[in-house]
C-alpha positions as a Markdown table, in Angstrom:
| # | Residue | x | y | z |
|---|---|---|---|---|
| 1 | Unk | -35.1 | 5.4 | 11.0 |
| 2 | Unk | -33.3 | 3.1 | 8.6 |
| 3 | Unk | -31.0 | 0.5 | 10.0 |
| 4 | Unk | -27.3 | 0.6 | 9.0 |
| 5 | Unk | -26.2 | -2.9 | 7.9 |
| 6 | Unk | -22.9 | -2.1 | 6.1 |
| 7 | Unk | -19.9 | -4.0 | 7.4 |
| 8 | Unk | -17.9 | -0.7 | 7.5 |
| 9 | Unk | -18.6 | 1.8 | 10.2 |
| 10 | Unk | -19.8 | 5.0 | 8.6 |
| 11 | Unk | -20.0 | 8.3 | 10.5 |
| 12 | Unk | -22.0 | 10.8 | 8.4 |
| 13 | Unk | -22.7 | 14.2 | 9.8 |
| 14 | Unk | -25.6 | 14.7 | 12.3 |
| 15 | Unk | -28.9 | 14.7 | 10.6 |
| 16 | Unk | -28.0 | 12.1 | 8.0 |
| 17 | Unk | -27.9 | 8.3 | 7.9 |
| 18 | Unk | -26.2 | 6.1 | 5.3 |
| 19 | Unk | -27.0 | 2.4 | 4.9 |
| 20 | Unk | -27.4 | -0.2 | 2.3 |
| 21 | Unk | -30.7 | 1.2 | 1.2 |
| 22 | Unk | -29.3 | 4.6 | 0.4 |
| 23 | Unk | -28.9 | 8.1 | 2.1 |
| 24 | Unk | -31.5 | 9.5 | 4.4 |
| 25 | Unk | -31.8 | 13.1 | 5.7 |
| 26 | Unk | -33.7 | 14.0 | 8.9 |
| 27 | Unk | -36.3 | 16.5 | 7.7 |
| 28 | Unk | -38.0 | 18.8 | 10.1 |
| 29 | Unk | -40.9 | 20.4 | 8.2 |
| 30 | Unk | -42.7 | 23.6 | 9.3 |
| 31 | Unk | -45.8 | 21.5 | 9.6 |
| 32 | Unk | -46.0 | 18.0 | 10.8 |
| 33 | Unk | -43.6 | 15.6 | 12.5 |
| 34 | Unk | -39.9 | 15.2 | 11.6 |
| 35 | Unk | -39.2 | 12.3 | 9.3 |
| 36 | Unk | -36.3 | 10.4 | 7.8 |
| 37 | Unk | -36.5 | 11.0 | 4.0 |
| 38 | Unk | -34.5 | 9.2 | 1.4 |
| 39 | Unk | -32.5 | 11.5 | -0.8 |
| 40 | Unk | -30.2 | 9.3 | -2.9 |
| 41 | Unk | -28.6 | 5.9 | -3.5 |
| 42 | Unk | -25.7 | 4.9 | -1.3 |
| 43 | Unk | -22.7 | 7.2 | -1.2 |
| 44 | Unk | -20.0 | 8.0 | 1.4 |
| 45 | Unk | -16.9 | 10.2 | 1.8 |
| 46 | Unk | -13.9 | 8.0 | 2.3 |
| 47 | Unk | -11.2 | 10.6 | 2.7 |
| 48 | Unk | -10.2 | 14.2 | 2.5 |
| 49 | Unk | -7.8 | 14.8 | -0.4 |
| 50 | Unk | -5.1 | 17.4 | -0.9 |
| 51 | Unk | -2.0 | 17.8 | -3.1 |
| 52 | Unk | 1.6 | 17.6 | -2.0 |
| 53 | Unk | 1.6 | 21.3 | -1.0 |
| 54 | Unk | -1.5 | 21.0 | 1.2 |
| 55 | Unk | -3.7 | 22.7 | -1.4 |
| 56 | Unk | -6.5 | 21.9 | -3.8 |
| 57 | Unk | -8.6 | 20.0 | -1.2 |
| 58 | Unk | -11.4 | 17.7 | -2.1 |
| 59 | Unk | -13.3 | 14.6 | -1.0 |
| 60 | Unk | -12.8 | 11.1 | -2.1 |
| 61 | Unk | -16.3 | 9.7 | -2.5 |
| 62 | Unk | -17.4 | 6.1 | -3.2 |
| 63 | Unk | -20.9 | 5.5 | -4.5 |
| 64 | Unk | -23.2 | 2.9 | -6.2 |
| 65 | Unk | -24.3 | 3.5 | -9.8 |
| 66 | Unk | -27.7 | 2.7 | -11.1 |
| 67 | Unk | -26.2 | -0.6 | -12.2 |
| 68 | Unk | -25.1 | -1.4 | -8.6 |
| 69 | Unk | -21.4 | -0.9 | -9.5 |
| 70 | Unk | -19.1 | 0.8 | -7.1 |
| 71 | Unk | -17.3 | 3.9 | -8.4 |
| 72 | Unk | -15.0 | 6.5 | -7.0 |
| 73 | Unk | -14.9 | 10.2 | -7.6 |
| 74 | Unk | -12.8 | 13.1 | -6.1 |
| 75 | Unk | -15.0 | 16.1 | -5.6 |
| 76 | Unk | -13.0 | 19.4 | -5.5 |
| 77 | Unk | -13.8 | 21.4 | -2.4 |
| 78 | Unk | -14.1 | 24.6 | -4.4 |
| 79 | Unk | -17.2 | 23.3 | -6.2 |
| 80 | Unk | -19.2 | 23.5 | -3.0 |
| 81 | Unk | -18.8 | 27.3 | -3.2 |
| 82 | Unk | -21.0 | 27.5 | -6.3 |
| 83 | Unk | -24.0 | 25.7 | -4.8 |
| 84 | Unk | -22.9 | 22.2 | -5.9 |
| 85 | Unk | -24.7 | 22.2 | -9.2 |
| 86 | Unk | -21.6 | 20.9 | -11.0 |
| 87 | Unk | -21.2 | 18.2 | -8.4 |
| 88 | Unk | -24.8 | 16.9 | -8.9 |
| 89 | Unk | -24.3 | 17.0 | -12.7 |
| 90 | Unk | -21.1 | 15.0 | -12.5 |
| 91 | Unk | -22.5 | 12.4 | -10.2 |
| 92 | Unk | -25.6 | 12.0 | -12.4 |
| 93 | Unk | -23.4 | 11.5 | -15.5 |
| 94 | Unk | -21.5 | 8.8 | -13.7 |
| 95 | Unk | -24.7 | 6.8 | -13.0 |
| 96 | Unk | -25.6 | 8.0 | -9.5 |
| 97 | Unk | -29.3 | 8.3 | -8.7 |
| 98 | Unk | -30.7 | 11.2 | -6.7 |
| 99 | Unk | -34.4 | 11.4 | -5.6 |
| 100 | Unk | -36.5 | 13.9 | -7.4 |
| 101 | Unk | -38.2 | 15.1 | -4.2 |
| 102 | Unk | -37.8 | 18.9 | -3.5 |
| 103 | Unk | -34.6 | 19.6 | -1.7 |
| 104 | Unk | -33.0 | 16.2 | -2.2 |
| 105 | Unk | -30.0 | 17.5 | -4.2 |
| 106 | Unk | -29.5 | 20.3 | -1.8 |
| 107 | Unk | -29.5 | 17.9 | 1.1 |
| 108 | Unk | -27.0 | 15.7 | -0.7 |
| 109 | Unk | -24.6 | 18.6 | -1.2 |
| 110 | Unk | -25.0 | 19.5 | 2.5 |
| 111 | Unk | -24.1 | 15.9 | 3.5 |
| 112 | Unk | -21.0 | 15.8 | 1.3 |
| 113 | Unk | -19.7 | 19.2 | 2.3 |
| 114 | Unk | -20.1 | 18.5 | 6.1 |
| 115 | Unk | -18.7 | 14.9 | 6.0 |
| 116 | Unk | -15.1 | 15.1 | 7.3 |
| 117 | Unk | -13.6 | 11.6 | 7.7 |
| 118 | Unk | -10.2 | 11.1 | 9.5 |
| 119 | Unk | -8.5 | 9.5 | 6.5 |
| 120 | Unk | -6.2 | 11.8 | 4.3 |
| 121 | Unk | -5.0 | 11.1 | 0.8 |
| 122 | Unk | -2.4 | 12.9 | -1.2 |
| 123 | Unk | -3.2 | 13.6 | -4.9 |
| 124 | Unk | -0.7 | 14.1 | -7.7 |
| 125 | Unk | -1.0 | 15.0 | -11.4 |
| 126 | Unk | 2.5 | 13.9 | -12.3 |
| 127 | Unk | 4.0 | 10.5 | -13.1 |
| 128 | Unk | 7.0 | 9.1 | -11.1 |
| 129 | Unk | 8.0 | 9.4 | -7.5 |
| 130 | Unk | 6.0 | 11.2 | -4.8 |
| 131 | Unk | 8.1 | 11.8 | -1.7 |
| 132 | Unk | 9.7 | 8.3 | -2.3 |
| 133 | Unk | 6.5 | 6.9 | -0.8 |
| 134 | Unk | 4.8 | 6.1 | -4.0 |
| 135 | Unk | 5.5 | 5.8 | -7.7 |
| 136 | Unk | 3.0 | 6.6 | -10.4 |
| 137 | Unk | 3.5 | 4.3 | -13.5 |
| 138 | Unk | 2.9 | 5.5 | -17.0 |
| 139 | Unk | -0.4 | 3.6 | -16.9 |
| 140 | Unk | -1.3 | 6.0 | -14.0 |
| 141 | Unk | -1.4 | 3.0 | -11.6 |
| 142 | Unk | 0.1 | 3.9 | -8.2 |
| 143 | Unk | 2.5 | 1.5 | -6.5 |
| 144 | Unk | 3.7 | 2.0 | -2.9 |
| 145 | Unk | 1.6 | 4.0 | -0.5 |
| 146 | Unk | -2.1 | 3.4 | -0.7 |
| 147 | Unk | -2.7 | 7.0 | 0.4 |
| 148 | Unk | -1.8 | 8.4 | -3.0 |
| 149 | Unk | -4.2 | 9.0 | -5.9 |
| 150 | Unk | -3.4 | 10.1 | -9.4 |
| 151 | Unk | -5.7 | 13.0 | -10.6 |
| 152 | Unk | -4.0 | 14.1 | -13.8 |
| 153 | Unk | -5.2 | 13.6 | -17.3 |
| 154 | Unk | -5.1 | 9.9 | -17.9 |
| 155 | Unk | -5.5 | 10.4 | -21.7 |
| 156 | Unk | -2.5 | 12.7 | -21.7 |
| 157 | Unk | -0.3 | 10.2 | -19.9 |
| 158 | Unk | -1.7 | 7.2 | -21.7 |
| 159 | Unk | 1.3 | 5.0 | -22.7 |
| 160 | Unk | 0.8 | 2.0 | -24.9 |
| 161 | Unk | 2.7 | -1.2 | -24.4 |
| 162 | Unk | 3.8 | -3.8 | -26.9 |
| 163 | Unk | 5.0 | -7.4 | -26.7 |
| 164 | Unk | 5.2 | -9.7 | -23.8 |
| 165 | Unk | 7.7 | -10.5 | -21.1 |
| 166 | Unk | 8.5 | -13.8 | -22.8 |
| 167 | Unk | 9.2 | -12.0 | -26.1 |
| 168 | Unk | 11.4 | -9.6 | -24.3 |
| 169 | Unk | 13.5 | -12.4 | -22.8 |
| 170 | Unk | 13.8 | -14.3 | -26.1 |
| 171 | Unk | 14.4 | -11.4 | -28.5 |
| 172 | Unk | 16.3 | -8.9 | -26.3 |
| 173 | Unk | 17.7 | -10.3 | -23.0 |
| 174 | Unk | 18.9 | -13.6 | -24.4 |
| 175 | Unk | 21.1 | -11.7 | -27.0 |
| 176 | Unk | 22.9 | -9.9 | -24.2 |
| 177 | Unk | 24.1 | -13.0 | -22.3 |
| 178 | Unk | 27.9 | -12.8 | -21.9 |
| 179 | Unk | 28.0 | -9.2 | -23.4 |
| 180 | Unk | 28.7 | -6.8 | -20.6 |
| 181 | Unk | 28.3 | -3.6 | -22.6 |
| 182 | Unk | 24.9 | -4.7 | -23.9 |
| 183 | Unk | 23.8 | -5.7 | -20.5 |
| 184 | Unk | 24.7 | -2.3 | -19.2 |
| 185 | Unk | 23.0 | -0.5 | -22.1 |
| 186 | Unk | 19.8 | -2.5 | -21.6 |
| 187 | Unk | 19.9 | -1.9 | -17.8 |
| 188 | Unk | 20.3 | 1.8 | -18.3 |
| 189 | Unk | 16.9 | 2.0 | -19.8 |
| 190 | Unk | 15.4 | 1.0 | -16.4 |
| 191 | Unk | 17.5 | 3.4 | -14.4 |
| 192 | Unk | 15.1 | 6.4 | -14.6 |
| 193 | Unk | 13.0 | 5.6 | -11.6 |
| 194 | Unk | 16.1 | 5.0 | -9.5 |
| 195 | Unk | 17.5 | 8.6 | -9.9 |
| 196 | Unk | 15.4 | 10.2 | -7.2 |
| 197 | Unk | 16.0 | 7.6 | -4.4 |
| 198 | Unk | 19.7 | 7.8 | -5.2 |
| 199 | Unk | 19.7 | 11.6 | -4.9 |
| 200 | Unk | 20.8 | 12.0 | -8.5 |
| 201 | Unk | 19.4 | 14.4 | -11.1 |
| 202 | Unk | 20.4 | 12.5 | -14.1 |
| 203 | Unk | 23.2 | 10.4 | -15.6 |
| 204 | Unk | 24.6 | 8.8 | -18.7 |
| 205 | Unk | 26.9 | 6.1 | -19.9 |
| 206 | Unk | 29.7 | 6.7 | -22.5 |
| 207 | Unk | 30.8 | 3.6 | -24.5 |
| 208 | Unk | 34.1 | 3.8 | -26.2 |
| 209 | Unk | 35.9 | 1.2 | -28.3 |
| 210 | Unk | 36.2 | -0.3 | -31.7 |
| 211 | Unk | 33.0 | -1.0 | -33.7 |
| 212 | Unk | 33.7 | -4.7 | -33.7 |
| 213 | Unk | 33.9 | -5.1 | -30.0 |
| 214 | Unk | 30.1 | -5.7 | -29.7 |
């Protein structure tokens, strides 16, 4: 039996072993003695995922690619209902290696479907606040709770940025020094993320005065 040497304690389902050398399944053939057979490179299920409504469950998996790079993937639970062919295809396209021995792919699907870790992660397809515990930036980066993952279309939400912080300070902020209306106007542009924590739906600022007042 392979020896587990990873620093993190992994608890795969009975009949499987995961270590630095890869994934092994305990095979009990009709003829001959039971053996531990390697079925794939290293992969593990880190957490069970579900959306804010407790639906659309899945598994957050971490694996090593053929180039020894760690990657993550969320496998939708419903894909196990169709035999796991789509799961195998997706893993292969991301650089994961599965043994070509008979039954290796089937054993891998069995491992992933049975692996139920304690950790739970909430997924979201929307930008902004999620229960005030986390905030998804336009870049799709999540700040706040580490137990939140963005699963929406990153290309759809791709927001480009321009300029630098220094440029902003010099060309925008410096011009507002001593000008209260301009300071308020600039600050209003950053108020969007504060609406939900304040319990407000929206808001606005009405400026009134002569055109020469700045």
